[in-house]
C-alpha positions in Angstrom: 0.0 0.0 0.0 1.4 3.4 -0.9 1.3 6.2 1.6 -1.4 8.8 1.4 -0.6 12.0 -0.6 0.9 14.9 1.3 -1.7 17.3 2.5 -1.8 20.6 4.4 0.6 21.3 7.2 0.2 19.5 10.5 0.2 22.3 13.1 1.0 21.0 16.5 3.0 23.5 18.5 4.7 24.8 15.4 6.8 27.8 16.3 9.8 29.5 14.8 13.1 27.7 15.0 15.2 28.4 18.1 18.7 29.5 17.2 21.6 27.5 18.5 19.5 24.4 19.2 21.3 21.2 18.5 18.9 18.7 16.9 18.8 15.9 14.4 17.6 16.7 10.9 16.1 14.4 8.3 15.5 15.0 4.6 12.2 13.9 2.9 12.4 10.3 1.8 15.0 9.2 4.4 14.3 6.4 6.8 13.9 7.0 10.5 14.6 3.6 11.9 13.1 0.6 10.1 9.5 1.6 10.7 9.1 5.2 9.5 9.8 7.1 6.3 10.2 10.9 6.7 8.0 12.9 4.3 8.5 16.5 5.3 9.5 18.8 8.2 6.4 20.4 9.7 8.1 22.8 12.1 10.2 23.3 15.1 9.0 23.5 18.7 10.4 23.9 22.2 10.8 20.2 22.5 12.3 19.6 19.0 11.5 19.0 15.4 8.1 17.8 14.1 8.0 15.7 11.0 5.3 14.2 8.8 6.2 10.5 8.4 4.7 7.3 7.1 4.5 4.3 9.4 5.4 1.4 7.2 4.4 -1.3 9.7 0.8 0.0 10.2 0.5 1.7 6.8 -0.6 5.1 8.1 0.7 8.7 8.1 1.8 10.0 11.5 3.4 13.0 13.1 6.8 12.4 14.7 8.0 14.8 17.4 11.7 14.4 18.0 12.8 15.3 21.5 15.8 17.7 21.7 19.0 15.9 22.6 19.7 18.0 25.7 16.3 17.1 27.1 16.6 13.5 26.2 20.0 13.2 27.9 18.5 14.1 31.3 17.3 10.8 32.8 15.2 12.4 35.5 13.5 14.7 32.9 12.7 11.7 30.6 11.3 9.6 33.4 8.9 12.4 34.4 8.2 12.9 30.7 7.4 9.2 30.2 5.0 9.2 33.2 3.2 12.3 32.0 3.0 10.9 28.4 1.6 7.7 29.7 -1.0 9.6 31.6 -1.9 11.7 28.6 -2.2 8.7 26.4 -4.9 7.3 28.6 -7.2 10.1 27.5 -9.6 8.6 24.9 -11.7 11.4 23.3 -12.5 12.2 19.7 -11.3 15.8 20.1 -8.0 15.0 21.6 -5.1 14.2 19.3 -4.1 10.6 19.9 -0.6 9.7 21.1 0.6 6.4 19.7 4.0 5.7 21.1 7.2 6.9 22.8 10.3 5.4 21.1 14.0 5.6 20.5 15.9 5.4 17.2 19.7 5.4 17.5 19.5 7.5 20.7 16.9 9.9 19.3 13.8 9.9 21.4 10.5 10.5 19.6 6.8 10.6 20.1 4.4 9.3 17.4 1.0 10.7 17.2 -2.0 11.1 14.9 -1.5 13.2 11.8 -4.2 15.8 11.1 -4.7 17.2 7.6 -5.8 20.8 8.0 -4.7 23.9 9.8 -4.3 25.1 13.4 -6.6 27.6 15.0 -4.0 30.3 15.0 -3.6 30.0 11.2 -7.4 29.9 10.7 -7.9 33.1 12.7 -5.1 34.8 11.0 -6.6 33.9 7.6 -10.3 34.6 8.3 -10.4 36.9 11.3 -13.1 36.3 13.9 -15.0 33.1 13.2 -18.8 33.0 12.4 -20.8 32.5 15.6 -22.1 29.0 14.7 -18.6 27.7 13.7 -17.0 29.2 16.8 -19.7 27.7 19.0 -19.1 24.3 17.5 -15.4 24.6 18.2 -16.1 25.8 21.7 -18.2 22.8 22.5 -15.6 20.4 21.1 -12.8 22.2 22.9 -14.6 22.0 26.3 -15.5 18.3 25.8 -11.8 17.6 25.2 -10.7 19.5 28.3 -13.3 17.7 30.4 -12.0 14.3 29.3 -8.4 15.3 30.0 -9.1 16.8 33.4 -11.1 13.7 34.4 -7.9 11.7 33.9 -5.9 14.2 36.0 -4.1 15.6 33.0 -3.5 19.4 32.9 -2.3 20.9 29.7 -0.7 24.1 30.9 0.3 25.3 27.5 -3.0 25.8 25.6 -2.8 28.1 22.7 -4.3 28.3 19.2 -1.2 26.7 17.7 -2.0 23.5 19.7 -5.6 23.4 18.5 -5.9 21.6 15.2 -8.8 21.8 12.7 -9.1 19.0 10.1 -10.7 19.3 6.7 -14.1 18.1 8.1 -14.0 21.0 10.6 -13.3 18.8 13.6 -11.2 20.2 16.4 -8.3 18.4 18.1 -6.3 19.5 21.2 -2.7 18.4 20.9 0.4 18.2 23.2 -1.4 17.2 26.4 0.9 16.5 29.3 4.1 17.6 27.6 4.4 21.1 29.3 3.7 19.7 32.7 6.3 17.0 32.5 9.1 19.5 31.7 8.0 22.0 34.3 11.0 21.9 36.7 13.6 22.3 34.0 11.6 24.9 32.1 11.2 27.1 35.1 14.9 27.3 35.8 17.1 26.7 32.7 15.1 28.1 29.9 16.6 30.8 27.7 15.8 34.5 28.0 12.1 35.1 27.0 11.4 31.4 26.8 9.0 30.3 29.6 6.9 27.3 30.4 3.7 28.0 28.6 3.2 30.8 26.1 3.0 34.2 27.8 0.2 35.3 25.5 -2.0 32.5 26.9 -0.8 32.0 30.5 -3.1 32.1 33.5 -2.4 34.6 36.3 -1.2 31.7 38.6 1.3 30.6 36.0 2.6 34.2 35.7 3.0 34.4 39.4 4.6 31.0 39.7 1.7 29.7 42.0 0.3 26.2 42.2 -1.4 25.3 38.9 -4.4 23.0 38.4 -7.0 22.3 35.8 -8.6 25.8 36.2 -5.4 27.2 34.7 -6.5 25.5 31.5 -9.9 27.1 31.7 -8.3 30.5 31.9 -6.3 29.8 28.8 -9.5 28.5 27.2 -11.1 31.9 27.9 -8.3 33.7 26.2 -8.6 31.4 23.1 -12.4 31.8 23.0 -12.0 35.6 23.2 -9.6 35.5 20.2 -11.8 33.0 18.3 -15.0 35.2 18.6 -13.3 38.6 18.2 -9.9 38.0 16.5 -8.4 40.1 19.3 -7.0 39.4 22.8 -8.2 40.9 26.0 -4.7 42.1 27.0 -2.1 43.7 24.8 1.4 45.0 25.4 4.7 45.8 23.7 6.5 42.8 25.4 5.7 39.5 27.0 6.4 41.0 30.4 3.8 43.7 29.9 1.2 41.2 28.8 2.0 39.0 31.8 1.8 42.0 34.2 -1.6 43.0 32.8 -2.9 39.4 33.4 -2.4 39.9 37.2 -3.3 43.5 37.5 -5.9 44.5 34.9 -9.5 43.4 34.0 -10.0 41.9 30.6 -11.8 43.8 27.9 -15.5 43.1 27.3 -15.7 41.0 24.1 -19.0 42.6 23.2 -17.1 45.9 22.8 -15.2 44.3 19.9 -18.2 42.2 18.6 -21.5 43.8 19.5 -23.5 40.9 17.9 -21.9 38.4 20.4 -24.8 37.0 22.6 -24.6 38.1 26.2 -24.4 34.5 27.5 -21.3 33.9 25.4 -19.6 37.1 26.6 -20.4 36.1 30.2 -18.9 32.6 29.7 -15.7 34.0 28.3 -15.4 36.6 31.1 -16.0 34.0 33.8 -13.2 31.9 32.3 -11.0 35.0 32.6 -11.6 35.6 36.3 -8.2 36.3 37.9 -9.1 34.3 41.0 -9.4 30.6 40.2 -12.1 30.2 42.8 -14.3 32.7 40.8 -13.8 30.9 37.5 -15.7 27.9 36.2 -14.6 25.0 38.3 -14.8 22.5 35.5 -15.2 22.3 31.7 -18.5 20.4 32.4 -19.9 23.6 33.9 -19.1 25.5 30.7 -20.7 22.9 28.6 -23.8 23.0 30.8 -24.1 26.7 30.3 -23.6 26.3 26.6 -26.3 23.6 26.4 -28.7 25.7 28.4 -28.7 28.3 25.6 -28.3 26.1 22.6 -30.9 23.2 23.0 -32.8 23.1 19.7 -36.6 23.4 20.0 -38.9 21.1 18.1 -40.9 23.1 15.6 -44.6 22.5 15.2 -43.9 21.1 11.7 -41.7 18.5 13.2 -44.3 17.6 15.8 -47.2 17.1 13.3 -47.1 17.4 9.6 -50.6 18.2 8.5 -50.9 15.8 5.6 -54.4 16.0 4.1 -55.3 12.7 2.5 -58.7 11.2 2.0 -60.0 8.7 4.6 -57.1 7.6 6.7 -56.8 4.2 8.7 -54.5 1.5 10.4 -54.2 -2.4 9.9 -51.5 -4.6 9.2 -49.5 -2.6 11.7 -50.5 -5.4 14.0 -48.5 -7.7 12.0 -45.8 -5.4 10.6 -44.9 -3.3 13.6 -45.7 -6.0 16.0 -44.9 -9.1 14.1 -42.1 -7.7 12.1 -40.7 -5.9 15.2 -42.1 -6.4 18.7 -43.2 -9.9 18.2 -39.6 -10.4 17.2 -38.8 -8.4 20.3 -35.7 -10.5 21.0 -33.9 -8.9 18.1 -35.3 -5.4 18.5 -34.3 -5.1 22.2 -30.7 -5.4 21.4 -30.8 -1.8 20.1 -29.7 0.5 23.0 -30.2 4.1 23.9 -28.0 6.8 22.3 -28.9 10.1 23.9 -29.2 11.5 27.4 -32.5 11.7 29.0 -34.2 14.1 31.5 -34.5 12.4 34.8 -37.2 14.4 36.5 -38.2 18.0 37.1 -38.3 17.5 40.9 -34.7 16.4 41.1 -35.5 13.4 43.2 -33.5 10.2 42.6 -34.8 7.2 40.8 -35.5 4.4 43.3 -35.9 1.7 40.7 -36.5 -1.8 42.0 -36.5 -2.2 45.7 -33.3 -3.7 46.8 -31.1 -2.3 44.1 -28.5 0.1 45.7 -26.0 0.5 42.9 -26.8 1.4 39.3 -23.6 0.9 37.3 -22.5 1.1 33.7 -19.3 -0.8 32.7 -17.9 1.3 29.9 -15.7 -0.2 27.1 -12.1 -0.3 28.3 -9.8 2.0 26.3 -6.6 0.8 24.7 -3.2 2.5 25.0 -0.8 1.2 22.4 -1.5 -1.7 20.0 -5.3 -1.9 19.8 -5.4 -4.7 17.3 -3.7 -7.2 19.7 -5.4 -6.2 22.9 -8.9 -5.1 22.1 -10.3 -8.6 22.7 -8.6 -8.6 26.2 -10.1 -5.2 27.1 -13.6 -6.3 26.0 -13.2 -9.6 27.8 -12.4 -7.8 31.1 -15.4 -5.5 30.6 -17.7 -8.5 29.8 -16.4 -10.4 32.9 -17.0 -7.5 35.2 -20.5 -7.0 33.9 -21.4 -10.6 34.3 -19.9 -10.9 37.8 -21.6 -7.7 39.0 -24.9 -8.5 37.5 -25.1 -11.6 39.7 -25.2 -9.5 42.8 -28.7 -8.9 44.2 -28.3 -5.2 45.0 -26.5 -4.2 41.8 -28.0 -3.2 38.4 -25.7 -3.4 35.4 -26.7 -1.5 32.2 -26.9 -3.9 29.2 -23.6 -3.8 27.3 -25.4 -3.1 24.0 -27.1 0.0 25.5 -23.7 1.1 26.9 -22.1 1.0 23.5 -24.7 3.2 22.0 -24.7 5.7 24.9 -20.9 6.1 24.5 -21.7 8.3 21.5 -22.5 11.0 24.1 -18.9 11.3 25.2 -19.9 13.3 28.3 -20.0 11.0 31.4 -23.0 12.5 33.0 -25.0 12.2 29.8 -23.9 8.6 29.4 -25.1 7.9 33.0 -28.4 9.6 32.4 -29.0 7.9 29.1 -28.5 4.5 30.8 -30.4 5.4 34.0 -27.3 4.7 36.2 -25.3 6.7 38.7 -21.9 5.0 38.7 -19.5 4.6 35.8 -16.9 1.9 35.8 -14.1 2.8 33.3 -10.8 1.3 32.4 -7.6 1.7 30.4 -5.5 -1.2 29.2 -1.8 -0.7 28.4 0.3 -3.5 26.9 4.1 -3.8 27.2 6.8 -6.1 26.2 6.8 -9.8 27.2 3.0 -9.9 27.2 2.8 -7.6 30.2 -0.5 -5.7 30.6 -1.6 -2.9 33.0 -5.3 -2.3 33.6 -6.3 1.0 35.2 -9.8 0.9 36.7 -11.8 4.0 37.8 -15.2 4.0 39.5 -16.9 7.4 39.6 -20.2 8.5 41.1 -21.6 11.0 38.6 -23.8 12.7 41.2 -21.1 14.2 43.4 -18.3 16.6 42.9 -15.7 14.4 44.7 -17.0 11.5 42.7 -14.1 9.1 42.5 -14.7 5.9 44.5 -11.8 3.8 43.0 -8.7 4.4 40.9 -6.2 1.6 40.8 -3.8 0.0 38.4 -3.7 -3.8 38.1 -0.6 -5.3 36.5 0.4 -8.8 35.3 1.0 -10.9 32.3 -1.6 -12.1 29.8 -1.4 -15.5 31.5 -2.7 -13.7 34.7 -5.8 -12.3 33.0 -8.3 -14.4 35.1 -6.5 -13.4 38.3 -6.6 -9.8 37.3 -10.3 -10.0 36.6 -10.9 -11.5 40.1 -8.8 -8.7 41.7 -10.6 -6.0 39.9 -14.0 -7.4 40.8 -13.0 -7.7 44.5 -11.8 -4.1 44.5 -15.0 -2.8 42.9 -17.1 -4.8 45.4 -15.0 -3.4 48.2 -15.3 0.2 47.0 -19.1 -0.2 46.9 -19.0 -1.8 50.4 -21.1 -4.7 49.2 -21.4 -7.6 51.5 -21.9 -10.7 49.4 -24.0 -13.7 50.4 -22.3 -17.1 50.6 -24.0 -18.1 47.4 -22.8 -14.9 45.7 -19.3 -15.5 47.0 -19.3 -19.0 45.7 -20.4 -17.9 42.2 -18.0 -15.0 41.9 -15.1 -17.2 43.0 -15.7 -19.8 40.3 -13.5 -19.4 37.3 -14.9 -20.1 33.8 -11.9 -22.2 32.9 -8.5 -23.1 34.2 -6.9 -23.0 30.7 -5.8 -19.4 29.8 -5.4 -20.3 26.2 -9.0 -21.5 26.0 -10.1 -18.3 27.7 -8.2 -16.1 25.3 -9.8 -18.0 22.3 -13.2 -17.6 24.0 -12.9 -13.8 24.4 -11.5 -13.5 20.9 -14.6 -15.4 19.7 -16.9 -13.1 21.7 -15.2 -10.1 20.1 -15.6 -11.4 16.6 -19.2 -12.4 17.3 -20.1 -9.0 18.8 -18.8 -7.2 15.7 -20.0 -9.7 13.1 -21.7 -8.3 10.0 -21.9 -11.3 7.8 -21.8 -15.1 7.6 -18.0 -15.2 7.2 -17.6 -13.2 10.5 -19.8 -15.6 12.2 -17.9 -18.6 10.8 -14.7 -17.1 12.2 -16.4 -16.7 15.7 -17.6 -20.3 15.6 -14.1 -21.4 14.7 -12.6 -19.6 17.7 -15.3 -21.0 20.1 -14.7 -24.5 18.8 -11.0 -24.1 19.2 -11.5 -22.9 22.8 -13.6 -26.1 23.5 -10.8 -28.2 22.0 -8.5 -26.8 24.8 -11.1 -27.3 27.5 -14.0 -29.7 27.0 -15.5 -28.5 30.3 -15.6 -24.8 29.3 -19.4 -24.0 29.6 -19.0 -20.3 28.5 -17.4 -21.4 25.3 -20.4 -23.7 24.5 -22.7 -20.7 25.3 -20.7 -18.5 22.9 -21.0 -21.2 20.2 -24.7 -21.4 20.8 -25.0 -17.6 20.3 -23.0 -17.7 17.1 -25.1 -20.6 15.8 -28.3 -18.7 16.6 -27.1 -15.7 14.7 -26.2 -17.8 11.8 -29.8 -18.9 11.7 -30.8 -15.2 11.6 -28.4 -14.6 8.7 -29.2 -17.7 6.6 -32.8 -18.7 7.6 -31.4 -22.3 7.7 -33.2 -24.2 10.5 -30.3 -26.6 11.0 -28.4 -23.8 12.8 -31.1 -23.8 15.6 -30.4 -27.4 16.3 -26.7 -26.8 16.5 -27.3 -23.8 18.8 -29.6 -25.9 21.1 -27.1 -28.7 21.2 -24.3 -26.3 22.3 -26.5 -24.5 24.8 -27.6 -27.7 26.4 -24.0 -28.8 26.7 -23.2 -25.5 28.4 -26.1 -26.1 30.8 -25.0 -29.6 31.7 -21.5 -28.3 32.5 -22.6 -25.3 34.6 -26.2 -24.6 35.6 -25.2 -21.4 37.5 -24.3 -19.3 34.5 -27.1 -16.8 33.7 -25.7 -16.4 30.1 -26.5 -20.1 29.5 -30.1 -19.9 30.5 -30.5 -16.6 28.7 -29.3 -18.2 25.5 -31.5 -21.3 26.0 -34.5 -19.2 26.8 -34.1 -17.2 23.6 -33.6 -20.3 21.5 -36.7 -22.0 22.9 -38.7 -18.8 22.3 -37.4 -18.7 18.7 -38.4 -22.3 18.1 -41.9 -22.1 19.7 -41.1 -24.0 22.8 -42.5 -21.3 25.0 -42.9 -23.4 28.3 -39.3 -24.3 28.2 -38.3 -20.8 27.3 -40.2 -19.4 30.3 -38.5 -21.9 32.6 -35.0 -21.0 31.4 -35.5 -17.3 31.5 -37.0 -17.5 35.0 -33.8 -19.4 36.0 -31.7 -16.7 34.3 -33.6 -14.1 36.4 -32.7 -16.0 39.6 -29.0 -15.8 38.7 -29.1 -12.2 37.4 -32.0 -10.8 39.6 -31.8 -7.2 38.3 -31.5 -7.8 34.6 -34.1 -5.8 32.7 -32.9 -7.6 29.5 -33.9 -11.0 30.9 -37.3 -9.5 32.0 -37.9 -8.3 28.5 -37.0 -11.7 27.0 -39.3 -13.3 29.6 -42.1 -11.0 28.6 -41.7 -12.0 25.0 -41.8 -15.7 25.9 -45.0 -15.1 27.9 -46.5 -13.1 25.0 -45.8 -15.9 22.5 -47.3 -18.3 24.9 -50.5 -16.3 24.9 -50.0 -15.3 28.6 -50.6 -11.7 28.0 -51.1 -10.6 31.6 -47.8 -12.1 32.7 -46.1 -10.6 29.7 -47.2 -7.1 30.6 -46.2 -7.8 34.2 -42.7 -8.8 33.1 -42.3 -5.7 30.9 -43.6 -3.4 33.6 -41.1 -4.9 36.0 -38.4 -4.1 33.5 -39.4 -0.4 33.6 -39.3 -0.5 37.4 -35.8 -2.0 37.4 -34.6 0.8 35.1 -37.1 3.6 34.4 -34.8 5.4 32.0 -33.9 2.8 29.4 -36.0 3.3 26.3 -36.2 -0.3 25.3 -38.1 -1.2 28.4 -40.9 1.1 27.4 -40.7 -0.2 23.8 -41.4 -3.7 25.1 -44.2 -2.6 27.3 -45.8 -0.5 24.5 -45.6 -3.4 22.1 -47.4 -5.7 24.5 -50.1 -3.2 25.2 -50.5 -2.7 21.4 -50.9 -6.4 20.9 -53.7 -6.7 23.4 -55.4 -3.6 22.1 -54.8 -1.3 25.1 -54.1 1.7 22.9 -54.0 4.4 25.4 -51.4 2.6 27.5 -49.4 1.7 24.4 -49.4 5.3 23.3 -48.2 6.4 26.8 -45.3 4.0 26.7 -44.2 5.0 23.2 -44.5 8.7 24.1 -42.3 8.1 27.1 -39.6 6.9 24.6 -39.9 10.1 22.6 -39.4 12.1 25.9 -36.4 10.0 27.0 -34.8 9.6 23.6 -36.2 12.0 21.0 -33.7 10.8 18.4 -34.7 7.2 18.8 -36.8 6.1 15.8 -38.7 3.3 17.6 -40.5 5.7 19.8 -41.9 7.8 16.9 -42.7 4.6 15.0 -44.7 3.2 18.0 -46.6 6.5 18.4 -47.4 6.4 14.6 -48.7 2.8 14.9 -51.1 3.8 17.7 -52.3 6.9 15.8 -52.8 4.7 12.8 -55.0 2.3 14.8 -56.9 5.3 16.2 -57.5 6.8 12.8 -55.3 9.9 13.3 -53.9 9.6 9.8 -51.9 12.7 9.2 -50.2 12.3 12.6 -49.6 8.7 11.9 -47.8 9.3 8.6 -45.8 12.2 10.0 -44.5 9.9 12.8 -43.6 7.1 10.4 -41.8 9.6 8.2 -39.9 11.0 11.3 -38.8 7.5 12.2 -37.5 6.9 8.7 -35.7 10.2 8.8 -34.0 9.2 12.0 -33.3 5.6 11.0 -34.3 4.3 7.5 -35.2 0.7 8.3 -37.2 -1.7 6.2 -39.9 -2.2 8.8 -40.4 1.6 9.0 -40.9 1.9 5.3 -43.3 -1.0 5.4 -45.4 0.7 8.0 -45.5 3.9 6.0 -46.5 1.8 3.0 -49.3 0.3 5.1 -50.6 3.7 5.9 -50.8 4.6 2.1 -52.4 1.2 1.4 -55.3 1.8 3.8 -55.7 5.3 2.4 -56.3 3.7 -1.0 -53.0 5.0 -2.4 -52.0 1.6 -3.8 -49.3 2.8 -6.3 -47.6 4.9 -3.6 -47.9 1.9 -1.2 -46.3 -0.4 -3.7 -43.3 1.9 -4.2 -42.8 2.3 -0.5 -43.0 -1.5 0.1 -40.5 -2.0 -2.8 -38.1 0.2 -0.8 -38.7 -2.0 2.3 -38.1 -5.2 0.4 -34.9 -3.9 -1.1 -33.6 -3.5 2.4 -34.4 -7.0 3.7 -34.3 -10.3 1.8 -36.0 -12.7 4.2 -39.1 -10.9 5.6 -42.3 -12.7 4.6 -44.5 -9.9 6.3 -43.2 -7.2 4.0 -43.5 -9.5 0.9 -47.1 -10.1 1.7 -47.7 -6.3 1.9 -46.0 -5.7 -1.4 -48.0 -8.4 -3.0 -51.2 -6.8 -1.7 -50.3 -3.4 -3.0 -49.5 -5.0 -6.5 -52.8 -6.8 -6.4 -54.9 -3.7 -5.6 -53.0 -1.5 -8.1 -53.9 -4.0 -10.9 -50.5 -5.6 -11.3 -51.7 -9.2 -11.1 -48.6 -11.0 -12.4 -46.4 -9.2 -10.0 -48.8 -9.9 -7.1 -48.9 -13.6 -7.8 -45.1 -13.9 -8.0 -44.6 -11.9 -4.8 -47.2 -14.0 -2.9 -45.2 -17.1 -4.0 -42.0 -15.5 -2.6 -43.7 -14.8 0.7 -45.1 -18.4 0.9 -41.6 -19.7 0.4 -40.2 -17.5 3.2 -43.0 -18.4 5.6 -42.5 -22.1 5.0 -38.8 -21.8 6.0 -39.9 -20.1 9.2 -42.3 -22.8 10.3 -39.7 -25.5 9.5 -37.6 -23.9 12.2 -40.5 -23.0 14.5 -43.8 -25.0 13.8 -45.5 -22.6 16.3 -44.6 -19.4 14.4 -48.1 -17.9 14.3 -46.9 -14.9 12.2 -45.6 -17.2 9.5 -48.8 -19.4 9.7 -51.0 -16.3 9.4 -49.0 -15.1 6.4 -49.4 -18.5 4.7 -53.1 -18.3 5.3 -53.4 -14.8 3.9 -51.3 -15.6 0.8 -53.3 -18.7 -0.1 -56.6 -16.9 0.4 -55.6 -14.1 -2.0 -54.4 -16.7 -4.5 -57.9 -18.3 -4.4 -57.1 -21.4 -2.2 -59.5 -20.8 0.7 -59.3 -24.4 1.9 -55.5 -24.2 2.6 -55.9 -20.7 3.9 -58.5 -21.7 6.5 -56.3 -24.7 7.5 -53.3 -22.5 8.3 -55.3 -19.8 10.1 -57.1 -22.5 12.2 -53.7 -23.9 13.1 -52.4 -20.5 14.1 -55.4 -19.7 16.2 -55.1 -23.0 18.0 -51.6 -22.0 19.1 -52.5 -18.5 20.2 -56.3 -18.1 20.6 -55.9 -14.6 22.2 -54.1 -12.9 19.3 -56.5 -10.3 17.9 -54.5 -10.0 14.7 -55.1 -13.7 13.9 -58.8 -13.2 14.6 -58.8 -10.3 12.1 -56.9 -12.4 9.5 -59.5 -15.1 9.9 -62.2 -12.6 9.2 -60.3 -11.5 6.1 -60.0 -15.0 4.8 -63.7 -15.7 5.4 -64.6 -12.5 3.6 -62.4 -13.4 0.5 -64.1 -16.8 0.5 -67.6 -15.2 0.5 -68.5 -16.6 3.9 -69.8 -13.3 5.3 -71.5 -14.4 8.5 -68.4 -16.3 9.7 -66.3 -13.3 8.7 -68.5 -11.0 10.9 -68.2 -13.4 13.8 -64.4 -13.5 13.6 -64.3 -9.7 13.1 -66.5 -9.1 16.1 -64.1 -11.2 18.2 -61.1 -9.2 17.0 -62.7 -5.9 17.6 -63.9 -6.9 21.1 -60.3 -7.8 21.8 -58.9 -4.4 20.9 -58.5 -4.5 17.2 -59.1 -1.2 15.3 -62.6 -0.3 14.1 -61.1 2.3 11.8 -58.9 -0.2 10.2 -61.8 -2.6 9.5 -63.8 0.2 8.0 -61.0 1.2 5.6 -59.6 -2.2 4.7 -60.2 -3.0 1.0 -60.1 -6.7 1.8 -63.3 -6.3 3.9 -65.1 -4.3 1.2 -67.7 -7.0 0.8 -68.8 -6.5 4.4 -69.0 -2.8 4.4 -72.5 -2.7 2.9 -73.9 -5.2 5.3 -76.0 -3.6 8.2 -74.5 -5.9 10.8 -71.0 -4.6 9.9 -71.9 -1.0 10.7 -73.8 -2.0 13.8 -70.8 -4.0 15.0 -68.5 -1.1 14.4 -70.8 1.4 16.1 -71.3 -0.8 19.1 -67.6 -1.3 19.7 -66.8 2.4 19.2 -69.5 3.3 21.8 -68.1 0.8 24.3 -64.6 2.3 23.9 -65.8 5.9 24.5 -67.6 5.1 27.7 
């Protein structure tokens, strides 16, 4: 692979060359060691030369900062420098320039770091003058988020200036050179040349000028100076020399930025001036406080047009939502609920704390462990440690652990408090993994309480070799339990002391397999994961978790291929895991999901109840249990399980999605609507909430509101099922051509969904495209047959077969399949409605009215029945109108 083309200058602390400085020099094209090829000199800094180089080993462009020989020769300086650099490299944030490595080539010390194509903020201001408000605001937010992440790790920059702020070609901001100034502080304060001070005089804080103790608030002062310059293209202090500027910093008040830029909003001027308070106690005390003030003035409002698009279409209505939204999605709830929350949520206006389930004292999110150094070789270790901690902690009766999939989505927030709010937790468990030579690893664990100022409960480094990984996991768990002052029961102590395997090689293969499985996107990825699990089992035939992992991978292969043989393989592996260790909640969770998928609901319920005993505060297990109850026709128990999940964690959107889906299925529309609306309050950028609201509006005949909600869901996340629901709305409005086009879009996005194929066939049929309709019904039949081969009790597939055969003119087979489906789940109102449709197509009107009455009395939509073209033969029958009127009157009482 050839290196990328040279781009714009990399501007990290690029200053004029210092005369008399002895330093190595390299011409473009020369090698620096065996790994790097020098491309160009980017500049000279106080530490040494900065080069653009190409990393031959990792095939990427980097920046190399070569340390001046006189600094590198001082062992004490370099030791402090290494410590600070290691600390700085633990910061993982998208707006902080990443440090890769500290190395030595023939006695020349160097740092390698990310290369940014673009400019620095100093050059940008020099070129354009003051920045437009919206652009400057965006940079301000990114800058503050970077400082918050650094200060949280105990890293103070101490030399912030526009030259250290890089802007890439996509207008993303990066703060560079963290930790470097601090590490050289003693030498810089005593042996620097005339006029050369630690930090840059133009951006120093008053305490730096006076030589006082410096902490993170010094960075906030420098931030204020940079913001002043960014918004006004001026500085609040000016002088003919550095000493004059420094003297003003401790004696004079800064200028008002509004005097230089009258259009600057008052709140921004106040933020800048508060950063520039001479006394650190009067400044902002954290970058988080600045972000809070910014957010208070920049939260976008939802316009009326976004709330409801007034679409005027003739006669609106809802129908197959019962079997698209809630057969394509919530009756396949197991898959849907793997989608986690992504944005922060508002806890409550009163400020009272969530109590959640009685007995839970600690609400914790275990965040992904960050990597310092070679991520490729250590990512699986980091993820394995996080998984192990989550599993061990979730087995404690007074601990709630946020589901890992929800955590991964919430990490997009960056801000710790927002992450905690989005997950409904109070404690964040974070970690950093550093690998060294000889397979040595160091894991730094931090446990923070997001509700308090002095929030750190634990900060400790655990070191050992890779062969000690299981021991390290045990040590970390013990320290976390100690920090939380948890007294474990004897049963909990026994479970937490049990190791999954005694073979470290088997364990490494298992966590590698989990990593591949977690990130799998296709059949080949899953085959690779299966291979790793099988290899782990070869090393340890008693390794229950490896069998559980194999079962999960086999189950996902079934999802990918629709080949029922994979469910048998998955069940075999899961049963083997259970026979080896009946105390692993993961095993019962997997078995419960498999039994649900294959229609063995009684066994599914038993397994999930056992999983709940072992992980008593798992809302994810409760959601799966609710799904099993629902598929078993035990609707009251399903709603109870889903409701319990919302009690365990009242702030996780997927708990309300499950509950709303169950209420929708049983026809409790008001409660379904309330649950879905709760999602839109908690997670307004979550498509599923708007989709659910649209489904209920559709059922209630609120057409324009329904369509606008479906469209909003698509705008947020263009998924096949969302397009299918929008197509259904058009279908019931009689816009068959538009419905067909929308269903075609849905089909193009998913290959194996028989529900959507039926819908497309219906739209073709009613728009006069008979040949296309017949071919598409046949495709749907083929897909439905595959489903019932795997799960003979799949009522969705049986219902689809019945509808397809009815519309192809085979009423005998249609009635056989719908009778079979209704025998499995006699309480499903969508099956009652499908039975009415089949009788209507067959011309058996009285039987159709009987089945329709049953469906309507069990919560099915009167509006849908009145608008459904399939029931057109019934619309002129007096009994039909009387039935609809009677049901409507009962519902309004």
